DRENDO-1510 file (C-alpha; in Angstrom, 1 decimal, always signed):
<recs>
REC; n; res; u; v; w
REC; 1; MET; -0.2; +0.2; +0.2 .
REC; 2; GLU; +1.2; +3.7; -0.7 .
REC; 3; GLY; +1.3; +4.8; +3.0 .
REC; 4; LEU; -0.6; +8.0; +2.4 .
REC; 5; ASP; -1.1; +10.1; +5.4 .
REC; 6; LEU; -3.0; +13.4; +6.4 .
REC; 7; ASP; -1.0; +16.4; +6.1 .
REC; 8; ASP; +0.3; +17.7; +10.1 .
REC; 9; GLU; -1.6; +21.1; +9.8 .
REC; 10; VAL; -1.5; +23.4; +12.3 .
REC; 11; THR; -4.9; +24.8; +13.0 .
REC; 12; ASP; -6.1; +27.9; +15.1 .
REC; 13; TYR; -9.0; +25.3; +16.2 .
REC; 14; MET; -9.3; +22.1; +18.0 .
REC; 15; ASP; -10.2; +19.2; +15.2 .
REC; 16; SER; -11.8; +16.0; +16.2 .
REC; 17; GLY; -8.5; +14.0; +15.3 .
REC; 18; THR; -6.7; +16.1; +17.7 .
REC; 19; LEU; -9.4; +16.1; +20.4 .
REC; 20; GLY; -9.4; +12.2; +19.9 .
REC; 21; THR; -5.6; +11.9; +20.1 .
REC; 22; ILE; -5.3; +13.5; +23.0 .
REC; 23; LEU; -8.0; +12.1; +24.7 .
REC; 24; HIS; -6.4; +8.6; +24.1 .
REC; 25; GLU; -3.0; +9.9; +25.3 .
REC; 26; VAL; -4.3; +10.7; +28.5 .
REC; 27; MET; -6.2; +7.4; +29.2 .
REC; 28; GLU; -2.9; +5.9; +28.3 .
REC; 29; MET; -0.6; +7.9; +30.5 .
REC; 30; ILE; -3.0; +7.7; +33.7 .
REC; 31; TYR; -3.1; +3.6; +33.6 .
REC; 32; LYS; +0.6; +3.0; +32.2 .
REC; 33; ARG; +1.7; +5.4; +35.1 .
REC; 34; LEU; -0.2; +2.8; +37.4 .
REC; 35; ARG; +1.0; -0.2; +35.6 .
REC; 36; GLY; +5.0; +1.1; +35.9 .
REC; 37; ASN; +7.3; -1.6; +34.6 .
REC; 38; ALA; +5.0; -4.6; +35.4 .
REC; 39; HIS; +3.3; -6.8; +33.2 .
REC; 40; SER; +0.0; -5.7; +34.3 .
REC; 41; VAL; -1.8; -3.9; +37.1 .
REC; 42; ILE; -5.2; -4.3; +38.9 .
REC; 43; ILE; -7.6; -1.5; +39.1 .
REC; 44; THR; -9.6; -1.6; +42.0 .
REC; 45; SER; -12.7; +0.9; +42.7 .
REC; 46; GLU; -10.3; +2.5; +45.2 .
REC; 47; VAL; -7.7; +3.0; +42.3 .
REC; 48; ILE; -10.0; +5.1; +40.4 .
REC; 49; ASP; -11.3; +7.1; +43.2 .
REC; 50; SER; -7.7; +8.2; +43.7 .
REC; 51; ILE; -7.2; +9.2; +40.4 .
REC; 52; SER; -10.7; +10.7; +39.8 .
REC; 53; ARG; -9.7; +13.8; +40.8 .
REC; 54; HIS; -8.4; +17.3; +38.9 .
REC; 55; VAL; -5.0; +17.0; +40.6 .
REC; 56; HIS; -4.0; +13.8; +39.2 .
REC; 57; ILE; -5.6; +14.4; +35.6 .
REC; 58; GLU; -5.2; +17.7; +34.8 .
REC; 59; PRO; -1.5; +17.4; +34.2 .
REC; 60; TYR; -1.6; +14.6; +31.8 .
REC; 61; VAL; -4.4; +16.7; +30.0 .
REC; 62; THR; -2.3; +20.0; +30.0 .
REC; 63; ARG; +0.8; +17.8; +28.7 .
REC; 64; ALA; -1.0; +16.8; +25.9 .
REC; 65; ILE; -2.8; +19.9; +24.9 .
REC; 66; ASN; +0.3; +21.8; +24.9 .
REC; 67; TYR; +2.1; +19.0; +22.8 .
REC; 68; HIS; -0.7; +17.8; +20.2 .
REC; 69; TYR; -2.9; +21.3; +19.9 .
REC; 70; ARG; -0.1; +24.0; +21.2 .
REC; 71; ARG; +2.7; +22.5; +19.5 .
REC; 72; LYS; +5.2; +23.0; +22.4 .
REC; 73; GLY; +7.4; +20.2; +24.0 .
REC; 74; ARG; +6.6; +16.5; +24.7 .
REC; 75; ASP; +6.4; +16.8; +28.4 .
REC; 76; CYS; +5.5; +20.9; +28.5 .
REC; 77; ASP; +3.8; +21.5; +32.1 .
REC; 78; GLU; +2.7; +25.4; +30.6 .
REC; 79; GLN; -0.1; +26.9; +32.2 .
REC; 80; LEU; -3.3; +26.7; +29.7 .
REC; 81; THR; -5.0; +29.8; +28.9 .
REC; 82; GLY; -8.0; +31.0; +26.9 .
REC; 83; GLU; -9.6; +28.6; +24.6 .
REC; 84; SER; -6.9; +25.8; +25.5 .
REC; 85; LEU; -7.5; +26.2; +29.5 .
REC; 86; LEU; -11.7; +25.6; +28.5 .
REC; 87; ILE; -10.4; +22.5; +26.1 .
REC; 88; GLY; -8.7; +21.2; +28.8 .
REC; 89; ARG; -11.6; +21.4; +31.5 .
REC; 90; VAL; -13.9; +19.9; +29.2 .
REC; 91; MET; -11.3; +16.9; +28.4 .
REC; 92; THR; -10.9; +16.2; +32.4 .
REC; 93; THR; -14.6; +15.8; +32.9 .
REC; 94; TYR; -14.8; +13.4; +30.0 .
REC; 95; VAL; -11.7; +11.1; +32.0 .
REC; 96; GLU; -13.3; +11.6; +35.3 .
REC; 97; MET; -17.0; +10.4; +33.3 .
REC; 98; LEU; -15.2; +7.7; +31.8 .
REC; 99; LEU; -13.3; +6.5; +35.0 .
REC; 100; ARG; -16.4; +6.7; +37.1 .
REC; 101; ALA; -18.4; +4.3; +34.5 .
REC; 102; GLU; -15.3; +2.1; +34.7 .
REC; 103; LYS; -15.8; +1.3; +38.4 .
REC; 104; GLN; -18.4; -1.4; +37.3 .
REC; 105; PHE; -15.9; -3.7; +35.9 .
REC; 106; THR; -13.4; -3.4; +39.3 .
REC; 107; PRO; -11.5; -5.2; +39.8 .
REC; 108; PHE; -10.1; -5.8; +36.3 .
REC; 109; GLU; -6.6; -6.0; +35.3 .
REC; 110; PHE; -5.0; -3.4; +32.8 .
REC; 111; ILE; -2.5; -4.9; +30.4 .
REC; 112; ASP; -1.6; -2.3; +28.0 .
REC; 113; ALA; -2.2; +0.6; +26.1 .
REC; 114; GLU; -1.6; +1.7; +22.2 .
REC; 115; MET; -0.1; -1.6; +22.1 .
REC; 116; LYS; +1.5; -2.2; +18.9 .
REC; 117; ILE; +1.3; -5.5; +17.0 .
REC; 118; GLU; +2.9; -6.6; +13.5 .
REC; 119; GLY; +3.1; -9.6; +11.3 .
REC; 120; ARG; +1.9; -11.0; +8.4 .
REC; 121; MET; -1.5; -13.3; +7.8 .
REC; 122; GLU; -2.1; -15.5; +4.6 .
REC; 123; VAL; -5.6; -14.3; +3.3 .
REC; 124; ALA; -5.9; -16.7; +0.1 .
REC; 125; PRO; -3.8; -19.2; -1.0 .
REC; 126; GLY; -0.7; -18.0; -2.0 .
REC; 127; LEU; -1.1; -14.4; -0.7 .
REC; 128; GLU; -0.1; -13.2; +2.2 .
REC; 129; VAL; -0.1; -9.7; +3.5 .
REC; 130; ASN; +1.5; -7.3; +6.3 .
REC; 131; PHE; -0.2; -5.8; +9.2 .
REC; 132; LYS; +0.5; -3.3; +11.6 .
REC; 133; GLN; -2.2; -2.2; +14.0 .
REC; 134; VAL; -1.9; -0.2; +17.3 .
REC; 135; ILE; -4.9; -1.6; +19.8 .
REC; 136; ASP; -6.0; +1.5; +22.3 .
REC; 137; ARG; -6.3; -0.8; +25.2 .
REC; 138; VAL; -6.1; -4.3; +26.2 .
REC; 139; ASP; -7.5; -5.5; +29.9 .
REC; 140; ARG; -8.9; -8.4; +31.1 .
REC; 141; VAL; -12.0; -8.7; +33.7 .
REC; 142; TYR; -13.8; -11.1; +35.7 .
REC; 143; PRO; -17.2; -11.0; +35.3 .
REC; 144; ASP; -18.3; -14.5; +37.1 .
REC; 145; ALA; -15.4; -16.7; +38.1 .
REC; 146; PRO; -11.6; -16.6; +38.8 .
REC; 147; ASP; -10.6; -18.8; +35.3 .
REC; 148; GLY; -8.5; -16.5; +33.6 .
REC; 149; GLY; -11.2; -14.1; +33.0 .
REC; 150; VAL; -12.2; -12.3; +29.8 .
REC; 151; LEU; -9.9; -10.4; +27.6 .
REC; 152; ARG; -11.5; -7.0; +26.3 .
REC; 153; VAL; -10.0; -5.2; +23.4 .
REC; 154; VAL; -11.0; -1.4; +24.3 .
REC; 155; ASP; -11.5; +1.2; +21.4 .
REC; 156; TYR; -11.9; +5.0; +22.7 .
REC; 157; LYS; -14.0; +6.8; +20.2 .
REC; 158; THR; -14.7; +10.7; +20.3 .
REC; 159; GLY; -17.2; +10.7; +17.3 .
REC; 160; GLN; -20.4; +9.1; +16.6 .
REC; 161; ASP; -19.4; +5.3; +16.1 .
REC; 162; LYS; -22.5; +3.1; +16.6 .
REC; 163; THR; -22.1; +0.0; +18.6 .
REC; 164; THR; -25.1; -2.3; +16.8 .
REC; 165; PHE; -25.1; -4.6; +13.9 .
REC; 166; THR; -27.2; -7.0; +13.0 .
REC; 167; ASN; -25.1; -8.6; +9.7 .
REC; 168; VAL; -21.5; -9.5; +9.4 .
REC; 169; ALA; -21.2; -8.9; +5.5 .
REC; 170; ASP; -22.7; -5.4; +6.3 .
REC; 171; LEU; -19.5; -4.5; +7.9 .
REC; 172; PHE; -17.9; -5.0; +4.2 .
REC; 173; ASP; -20.6; -3.3; +2.0 .
REC; 174; ALA; -19.3; -0.2; +0.7 .
REC; 175; GLU; -22.2; +1.0; -0.3 .
REC; 176; LYS; -23.9; +1.3; +3.2 .
REC; 177; THR; -23.5; +5.1; +4.4 .
REC; 178; ASP; -23.7; +4.2; +8.0 .
REC; 179; ARG; -20.9; +0.7; +8.0 .
REC; 180; ARG; -20.1; -0.3; +11.2 .
REC; 181; LYS; -16.3; +0.9; +10.5 .
REC; 182; ALA; -15.2; +0.5; +14.3 .
REC; 183; ILE; -16.6; -2.6; +15.1 .
REC; 184; LEU; -14.8; -4.4; +11.9 .
REC; 185; GLN; -11.8; -2.8; +13.3 .
REC; 186; LEU; -12.0; -4.2; +16.9 .
REC; 187; LEU; -12.7; -7.7; +15.2 .
REC; 188; PHE; -9.6; -7.5; +13.4 .
REC; 189; TYR; -7.8; -6.3; +16.3 .
REC; 190; CYS; -9.0; -9.2; +18.4 .
REC; 191; ASN; -8.0; -11.9; +16.0 .
REC; 192; MET; -4.8; -10.4; +15.8 .
REC; 193; LEU; -4.4; -10.1; +19.7 .
REC; 194; ALA; -5.5; -13.7; +20.1 .
REC; 195; ARG; -2.5; -14.7; +17.6 .
REC; 196; GLU; +0.1; -12.6; +19.5 .
REC; 197; LEU; -1.0; -14.1; +23.0 .
REC; 198; LYS; -1.6; -17.3; +21.7 .
REC; 199; CYS; -4.8; -17.4; +23.3 .
REC; 200; ASP; -7.8; -19.3; +22.3 .
REC; 201; GLY; -10.2; -18.0; +24.6 .
REC; 202; PRO; -12.7; -15.0; +24.9 .
REC; 203; ILE; -12.0; -12.1; +23.6 .
REC; 204; GLN; -14.6; -9.2; +23.9 .
REC; 205; PRO; -14.3; -6.2; +21.9 .
REC; 206; LEU; -15.6; -2.9; +23.1 .
REC; 207; ILE; -16.3; +0.6; +22.2 .
REC; 208; TYR; -16.1; +3.3; +24.9 .
REC; 209; LEU; -18.2; +6.3; +23.6 .
REC; 210; PHE; -17.0; +9.6; +25.3 .
REC; 211; LYS; -19.9; +11.4; +24.0 .
REC; 212; THR; -22.4; +9.4; +25.6 .
REC; 213; ILE; -21.0; +7.8; +28.5 .
REC; 214; ALA; -22.5; +10.5; +30.9 .
REC; 215; THR; -25.9; +9.6; +29.6 .
REC; 216; GLN; -25.8; +5.7; +28.6 .
REC; 217; GLY; -22.2; +4.7; +30.4 .
REC; 218; ILE; -20.1; +2.3; +28.8 .
REC; 219; VAL; -22.5; -0.2; +26.8 .
REC; 220; PRO; -21.6; -3.6; +25.0 .
REC; 221; ILE; -21.4; -4.1; +21.4 .
REC; 222; THR; -24.4; -5.6; +20.3 .
REC; 223; TYR; -24.8; -8.2; +17.3 .
REC; 224; ASN; -28.9; -8.9; +16.6 .
REC; 225; LYS; -29.6; -7.4; +19.6 .
REC; 226; ARG; -27.6; -9.1; +22.1 .
REC; 227; PRO; -24.3; -8.3; +23.7 .
REC; 228; LEU; -21.0; -9.5; +21.8 .
REC; 229; GLU; -19.4; -10.7; +24.5 .
REC; 230; ASP; -17.2; -13.0; +22.7 .
REC; 231; TYR; -15.4; -11.9; +19.0 .
REC; 232; ARG; -15.1; -16.0; +18.3 .
REC; 233; SER; -19.2; -16.4; +17.8 .
REC; 234; VAL; -19.1; -14.4; +14.7 .
REC; 235; ASN; -15.7; -14.8; +13.5 .
REC; 236; ASP; -15.8; -17.8; +11.2 .
REC; 237; GLU; -18.1; -15.2; +8.9 .
REC; 238; PHE; -16.0; -12.5; +9.9 .
REC; 239; LEU; -12.5; -14.1; +8.9 .
REC; 240; ALA; -13.9; -15.2; +5.3 .
REC; 241; GLN; -15.5; -11.8; +4.4 .
REC; 242; PHE; -12.4; -10.0; +5.6 .
REC; 243; ASN; -9.9; -12.5; +3.5 .
REC; 244; ALA; -12.0; -12.4; +0.9 .
REC; 245; LYS; -12.4; -8.1; +0.8 .
REC; 246; VAL; -8.5; -8.1; +1.3 .
REC; 247; ALA; -8.0; -10.6; -1.6 .
REC; 248; GLU; -10.0; -8.5; -3.9 .
REC; 249; ILE; -8.2; -5.2; -2.8 .
REC; 250; PHE; -4.6; -7.4; -3.9 .
REC; 251; ASP; -6.7; -8.6; -7.4 .
REC; 252; SER; -5.1; -6.8; -10.0 .
REC; 253; GLU; -8.0; -8.0; -12.2 .
REC; 254; VAL; -10.5; -5.9; -10.1 .
REC; 255; PRO; -9.8; -1.8; -10.8 .
REC; 256; PHE; -10.1; +0.3; -8.0 .
REC; 257; THR; -13.1; +2.7; -8.3 .
REC; 258; GLN; -14.5; +5.5; -6.5 .
REC; 259; ALA; -17.3; +5.2; -4.1 .
REC; 260; ALA; -20.7; +5.0; -5.9 .
REC; 261; ASP; -22.1; +7.7; -3.6 .
REC; 262; SER; -20.2; +11.1; -4.0 .
REC; 263; HIS; -21.6; +12.1; -0.6 .
REC; 264; ALA; -19.1; +9.6; +1.1 .
REC; 265; CYS; -16.1; +11.7; -0.6 .
REC; 266; THR; -17.5; +15.6; +1.1 .
REC; 267; PHE; -15.1; +15.4; +3.4 .
REC; 268; CYS; -12.4; +13.1; +2.1 .
REC; 269; ASN; -9.1; +14.4; +2.8 .
REC; 270; PHE; -7.5; +12.7; -0.5 .
REC; 271; LYS; -10.3; +13.7; -2.9 .
REC; 272; SER; -7.8; +15.8; -4.9 .
REC; 273; VAL; -5.9; +12.4; -5.7 .
REC; 274; CYS; -9.0; +10.6; -7.7 .
REC; 275; GLY; -10.5; +14.0; -8.7 .
REC; 276; ARG; -14.1; +13.2; -7.6 .
REC; 277; ASN; -16.5; +16.3; -8.2 .
REC; 278; THR; -18.4; +16.6; -4.7 .
REC; 279; GLY; -20.4; +19.4; -5.7 .
REC; 280; ASP; -23.8; +18.9; -7.2 .
REC; 281; GLU; -23.9; +16.1; -9.8 .
</recs>
C-alpha cells in the first residue's frame, strides 16, 4: 500500500482528530503510570477514586494539549489559558466520567495501552499481507468466576460511532453509508491479539463512546440485539468476509473504483488524488 497519511497541519481550532489523540494519550498515561514496568496492574474502585480527581488528571491533559494542539515540547507543563484552558476542562470532565463508569468492571486487570502488533497473515492461497495495528487498550475483566477472566479489546471513540450490528456482511459493504467501521476494526484487532498472545479463550471487543458515557455509561457492542461478549461467536463469518475483501483489493484484475455515492467523498482528505467532483452532479 502507498502509506498515504494526512498532512500535519497547524490549525487555530481543535479538530476532532486532535481531540481524539489527546484523550487517547491521557488515558494511556494514566493507566501506564499505574502499571509501571510490571506486566499488568489490578485496578480497583479505590484506585479509580484516587485518580478521579483534577489534581491527578489535569497534568496529563495539560501536557497532551501543549504537545498536540499548542505544539509545545513533549512534557511541557505550561499553564493553559483561554481556549486551551476551556478545552482542558472539558477533557478532564470526559476522563472523570469514563473513570467513574469503569468502576462497574472493577477489579479489572489493565494490561497495555497503544499496544503495537505487527505481522503477516495469509488471506488466500499464495497471498500473504503485512499488517500493523495499534490497539487503544487491552485489559481483562472477571465477570463471574476466577477462570482466567475475559480479555477485552477497547477502542476509545470521540465521534458518533455505532455499537450495534445485525449482519457481518454489512461490515464490508461499501455501499452502506452507515457501515460499522469501528466494529470491523475491533474484530480484526481481536484476531491479531489472539494470535499474538496465543489465546484461544474469549475476547470481547468494546467501544468506549466519550460522547454518551454521561447518559448511557459503557455499553457492550450488540449483535442482533444481544451483547457480543466473545468475538469467536461471529469470527468464522468475519474472517471469510475479511479475507475475501483483502484478496479483492490485491487482485490486479479488479480495478479500483470511486465510491458509488459521491457524498461519501465530501469530507475525504484525499479527494484531490482521485479527482472526484463532490459538487452537485
